[in-house]
mmCIF file of the C-alpha atoms, coordinates in Angstrom:
data_MODEL
# 
_entry.id   MODEL 
# 
loop_
_atom_site.group_PDB 
_atom_site.id 
_atom_site.type_symbol 
_atom_site.label_atom_id 
_atom_site.label_alt_id 
_atom_site.label_comp_id 
_atom_site.label_asym_id 
_atom_site.label_entity_id 
_atom_site.label_seq_id 
_atom_site.pdbx_PDB_ins_code 
_atom_site.Cartn_x 
_atom_site.Cartn_y 
_atom_site.Cartn_z 
_atom_site.occupancy 
_atom_site.B_iso_or_equiv 
_atom_site.pdbx_formal_charge 
_atom_site.auth_seq_id 
_atom_site.auth_comp_id 
_atom_site.auth_asym_id 
_atom_site.auth_atom_id 
_atom_site.pdbx_PDB_model_num 
ATOM 1  C CA . MET A 1 1  ? -122.157 40.889 -137.175 1.00 0.00 ? 1  MET A CA 1 
ATOM 2  C CA . LEU A 1 2  ? -120.860 44.359 -138.063 1.00 0.00 ? 2  LEU A CA 1 
ATOM 3  C CA . GLU A 1 3  ? -117.253 43.166 -138.091 1.00 0.00 ? 3  GLU A CA 1 
ATOM 4  C CA . ARG A 1 4  ? -118.188 40.420 -140.554 1.00 0.00 ? 4  ARG A CA 1 
ATOM 5  C CA . ALA A 1 5  ? -120.078 42.893 -142.730 1.00 0.00 ? 5  ALA A CA 1 
ATOM 6  C CA . THR A 1 6  ? -117.079 45.237 -142.720 1.00 0.00 ? 6  THR A CA 1 
ATOM 7  C CA . ILE A 1 7  ? -114.851 42.447 -143.987 1.00 0.00 ? 7  ILE A CA 1 
ATOM 8  C CA . LEU A 1 8  ? -117.350 41.378 -146.650 1.00 0.00 ? 8  LEU A CA 1 
ATOM 9  C CA . CYS A 1 9  ? -117.987 44.880 -147.985 1.00 0.00 ? 9  CYS A CA 1 
ATOM 10 C CA . ASP A 1 10 ? -114.298 45.292 -148.863 1.00 0.00 ? 10 ASP A CA 1 
ATOM 11 C CA . GLY A 1 11 ? -113.964 48.745 -147.279 1.00 0.00 ? 11 GLY A CA 1 
ATOM 12 C CA . GLY A 1 12 ? -117.027 50.193 -148.981 1.00 0.00 ? 12 GLY A CA 1 
ATOM 13 C CA . LEU A 1 13 ? -120.557 50.823 -147.852 1.00 0.00 ? 13 LEU A CA 1 
ATOM 14 C CA . ILE A 1 14 ? -122.174 48.113 -145.744 1.00 0.00 ? 14 ILE A CA 1 
ATOM 15 C CA . THR A 1 15 ? -125.522 47.113 -147.247 1.00 0.00 ? 15 THR A CA 1 
ATOM 16 C CA . PRO A 1 16 ? -128.177 44.692 -145.968 1.00 0.00 ? 16 PRO A CA 1 
ATOM 17 C CA . THR A 1 17 ? -126.743 42.036 -148.304 1.00 0.00 ? 17 THR A CA 1 
ATOM 18 C CA . HIS A 1 18 ? -123.531 42.055 -146.231 1.00 0.00 ? 18 HIS A CA 1 
ATOM 19 C CA . LEU A 1 19 ? -125.459 41.328 -143.047 1.00 0.00 ? 19 LEU A CA 1 
ATOM 20 C CA . ASP A 1 20 ? -126.713 37.923 -142.050 1.00 0.00 ? 20 ASP A CA 1 
ATOM 21 C CA . LEU A 1 21 ? -130.262 39.111 -141.350 1.00 0.00 ? 21 LEU A CA 1 
ATOM 22 C CA . PRO A 1 22 ? -133.083 36.667 -140.605 1.00 0.00 ? 22 PRO A CA 1 
ATOM 23 C CA . LYS A 1 23 ? -135.349 35.819 -143.525 1.00 0.00 ? 23 LYS A CA 1 
ATOM 24 C CA . ASP A 1 24 ? -138.542 36.328 -141.520 1.00 0.00 ? 24 ASP A CA 1 
ATOM 25 C CA . GLY A 1 25 ? -140.324 38.724 -143.837 1.00 0.00 ? 25 GLY A CA 1 
ATOM 26 C CA . CYS A 1 26 ? -138.345 41.724 -142.695 1.00 0.00 ? 26 CYS A CA 1 
ATOM 27 C CA . THR A 1 27 ? -138.746 44.498 -145.281 1.00 0.00 ? 27 THR A CA 1 
ATOM 28 C CA . ASP A 1 28 ? -135.932 46.658 -146.618 1.00 0.00 ? 28 ASP A CA 1 
ATOM 29 C CA . ARG A 1 29 ? -137.380 49.592 -144.700 1.00 0.00 ? 29 ARG A CA 1 
ATOM 30 C CA . ASP A 1 30 ? -137.263 47.551 -141.476 1.00 0.00 ? 30 ASP A CA 1 
ATOM 31 C CA . SER A 1 31 ? -133.673 46.572 -142.197 1.00 0.00 ? 31 SER A CA 1 
ATOM 32 C CA . ARG A 1 32 ? -132.715 50.168 -142.894 1.00 0.00 ? 32 ARG A CA 1 
ATOM 33 C CA . SER A 1 33 ? -134.311 51.453 -139.700 1.00 0.00 ? 33 SER A CA 1 
ATOM 34 C CA . ASN A 1 34 ? -132.597 48.687 -137.690 1.00 0.00 ? 34 ASN A CA 1 
ATOM 35 C CA . LEU A 1 35 ? -129.226 49.558 -139.231 1.00 0.00 ? 35 LEU A CA 1 
ATOM 36 C CA . ASP A 1 36 ? -129.837 53.241 -138.547 1.00 0.00 ? 36 ASP A CA 1 
ATOM 37 C CA . ALA A 1 37 ? -130.671 52.485 -134.902 1.00 0.00 ? 37 ALA A CA 1 
ATOM 38 C CA . ILE A 1 38 ? -127.520 50.388 -134.512 1.00 0.00 ? 38 ILE A CA 1 
ATOM 39 C CA . GLU A 1 39 ? -125.379 53.053 -136.179 1.00 0.00 ? 39 GLU A CA 1 
ATOM 40 C CA . ARG A 1 40 ? -126.877 55.798 -134.002 1.00 0.00 ? 40 ARG A CA 1 
ATOM 41 C CA . ARG A 1 41 ? -126.279 53.878 -130.772 1.00 0.00 ? 41 ARG A CA 1 
ATOM 42 C CA . THR A 1 42 ? -122.730 53.015 -131.828 1.00 0.00 ? 42 THR A CA 1 
ATOM 43 C CA . ILE A 1 43 ? -121.875 56.629 -132.655 1.00 0.00 ? 43 ILE A CA 1 
ATOM 44 C CA . GLU A 1 44 ? -123.468 57.842 -129.434 1.00 0.00 ? 44 GLU A CA 1 
ATOM 45 C CA . HIS A 1 45 ? -121.456 55.283 -127.433 1.00 0.00 ? 45 HIS A CA 1 
ATOM 46 C CA . VAL A 1 46 ? -118.149 56.180 -129.095 1.00 0.00 ? 46 VAL A CA 1 
ATOM 47 C CA . MET A 1 47 ? -118.805 59.911 -128.686 1.00 0.00 ? 47 MET A CA 1 
ATOM 48 C CA . THR A 1 48 ? -119.355 59.361 -124.965 1.00 0.00 ? 48 THR A CA 1 
ATOM 49 C CA . GLN A 1 49 ? -116.210 57.214 -124.681 1.00 0.00 ? 49 GLN A CA 1 
ATOM 50 C CA . THR A 1 50 ? -114.099 59.872 -126.395 1.00 0.00 ? 50 THR A CA 1 
ATOM 51 C CA . ARG A 1 51 ? -115.704 62.715 -124.431 1.00 0.00 ? 51 ARG A CA 1 
ATOM 52 C CA . TRP A 1 52 ? -117.001 64.130 -127.721 1.00 0.00 ? 52 TRP A CA 1 
ATOM 53 C CA . ASN A 1 53 ? -113.547 64.402 -129.275 1.00 0.00 ? 53 ASN A CA 1 
ATOM 54 C CA . LYS A 1 54 ? -114.651 64.194 -132.891 1.00 0.00 ? 54 LYS A CA 1 
ATOM 55 C CA . SER A 1 55 ? -111.217 63.366 -134.316 1.00 0.00 ? 55 SER A CA 1 
ATOM 56 C CA . ARG A 1 56 ? -110.734 60.407 -131.969 1.00 0.00 ? 56 ARG A CA 1 
ATOM 57 C CA . ALA A 1 57 ? -114.338 59.260 -132.423 1.00 0.00 ? 57 ALA A CA 1 
ATOM 58 C CA . ALA A 1 58 ? -114.068 59.373 -136.215 1.00 0.00 ? 58 ALA A CA 1 
ATOM 59 C CA . ASP A 1 59 ? -110.828 57.378 -136.029 1.00 0.00 ? 59 ASP A CA 1 
ATOM 60 C CA . ARG A 1 60 ? -112.404 54.714 -133.804 1.00 0.00 ? 60 ARG A CA 1 
ATOM 61 C CA . LEU A 1 61 ? -115.425 54.470 -136.077 1.00 0.00 ? 61 LEU A CA 1 
ATOM 62 C CA . GLY A 1 62 ? -113.322 54.271 -139.231 1.00 0.00 ? 62 GLY A CA 1 
ATOM 63 C CA . LEU A 1 63 ? -114.875 57.449 -140.603 1.00 0.00 ? 63 LEU A CA 1 
ATOM 64 C CA . THR A 1 64 ? -113.538 60.765 -141.781 1.00 0.00 ? 64 THR A CA 1 
ATOM 65 C CA . ARG A 1 65 ? -114.447 63.750 -139.629 1.00 0.00 ? 65 ARG A CA 1 
ATOM 66 C CA . THR A 1 66 ? -116.725 64.958 -142.430 1.00 0.00 ? 66 THR A CA 1 
ATOM 67 C CA . GLN A 1 67 ? -118.572 61.617 -142.439 1.00 0.00 ? 67 GLN A CA 1 
ATOM 68 C CA . LEU A 1 68 ? -118.908 61.783 -138.655 1.00 0.00 ? 68 LEU A CA 1 
ATOM 69 C CA . TYR A 1 69 ? -120.300 65.334 -138.812 1.00 0.00 ? 69 TYR A CA 1 
ATOM 70 C CA . CYS A 1 70 ? -122.878 64.188 -141.385 1.00 0.00 ? 70 CYS A CA 1 
ATOM 71 C CA . ARG A 1 71 ? -123.986 61.318 -139.165 1.00 0.00 ? 71 ARG A CA 1 
ATOM 72 C CA . LEU A 1 72 ? -124.163 63.537 -136.074 1.00 0.00 ? 72 LEU A CA 1 
ATOM 73 C CA . ARG A 1 73 ? -126.519 65.826 -138.013 1.00 0.00 ? 73 ARG A CA 1 
ATOM 74 C CA . LYS A 1 74 ? -128.479 62.869 -139.444 1.00 0.00 ? 74 LYS A CA 1 
ATOM 75 C CA . TYR A 1 75 ? -129.165 61.435 -135.977 1.00 0.00 ? 75 TYR A CA 1 
ATOM 76 C CA . GLU A 1 76 ? -129.422 64.869 -134.326 1.00 0.00 ? 76 GLU A CA 1 
ATOM 77 C CA . LEU A 1 77 ? -126.716 63.942 -131.824 1.00 0.00 ? 77 LEU A CA 1 
ATOM 78 C CA . LYS A 1 78 ? -125.382 66.861 -129.807 1.00 0.00 ? 78 LYS A CA 1 
ATOM 79 C CA . ARG A 1 79 ? -122.958 67.080 -126.940 1.00 0.00 ? 79 ARG A CA 1 
ATOM 80 C CA . PRO A 1 80 ? -124.925 66.992 -123.684 1.00 0.00 ? 80 PRO A CA 1 
ATOM 81 C CA . THR A 1 81 ? -124.808 70.191 -121.685 1.00 0.00 ? 81 THR A CA 1 
ATOM 82 C CA . ALA A 1 82 ? -123.784 70.193 -118.057 1.00 0.00 ? 82 ALA A CA 1 
ATOM 83 C CA . THR A 1 83 ? -126.868 70.225 -115.847 1.00 0.00 ? 83 THR A CA 1 
ATOM 84 C CA . GLY A 1 84 ? -125.227 70.970 -112.516 1.00 0.00 ? 84 GLY A CA 1 
ATOM 85 C CA . PRO A 1 85 ? -125.438 74.237 -110.618 1.00 0.00 ? 85 PRO A CA 1 
ATOM 86 C CA . SER A 1 86 ? -123.777 77.200 -112.321 1.00 0.00 ? 86 SER A CA 1 
ATOM 87 C CA . PRO A 1 87 ? -120.448 78.330 -110.849 1.00 0.00 ? 87 PRO A CA 1 
ATOM 88 C CA . ALA A 1 88 ? -120.534 81.105 -108.250 1.00 0.00 ? 88 ALA A CA 1 
ATOM 89 C CA . GLN A 1 89 ? -119.497 84.516 -109.565 1.00 0.00 ? 89 GLN A CA 1 
# 
């Protein structure tokens, strides 16, 4: 669905009109929150795949690094900290 929307939006911003969403009374706010959830999960997945390499992640997502930084702040995504035992000194 996102690939189709990307093609239809001609390289610009994907809007709900580019998506083939069901006509079941879904409000614009519902659509926006669904798109936000999908975008957040996608960014989180790509960040994990690239081991939080922001340049590679931005490239895979088709974003500039600045756009990626904005989305990381928007969704409050931060690199997970290691939770293992601290190294012996």
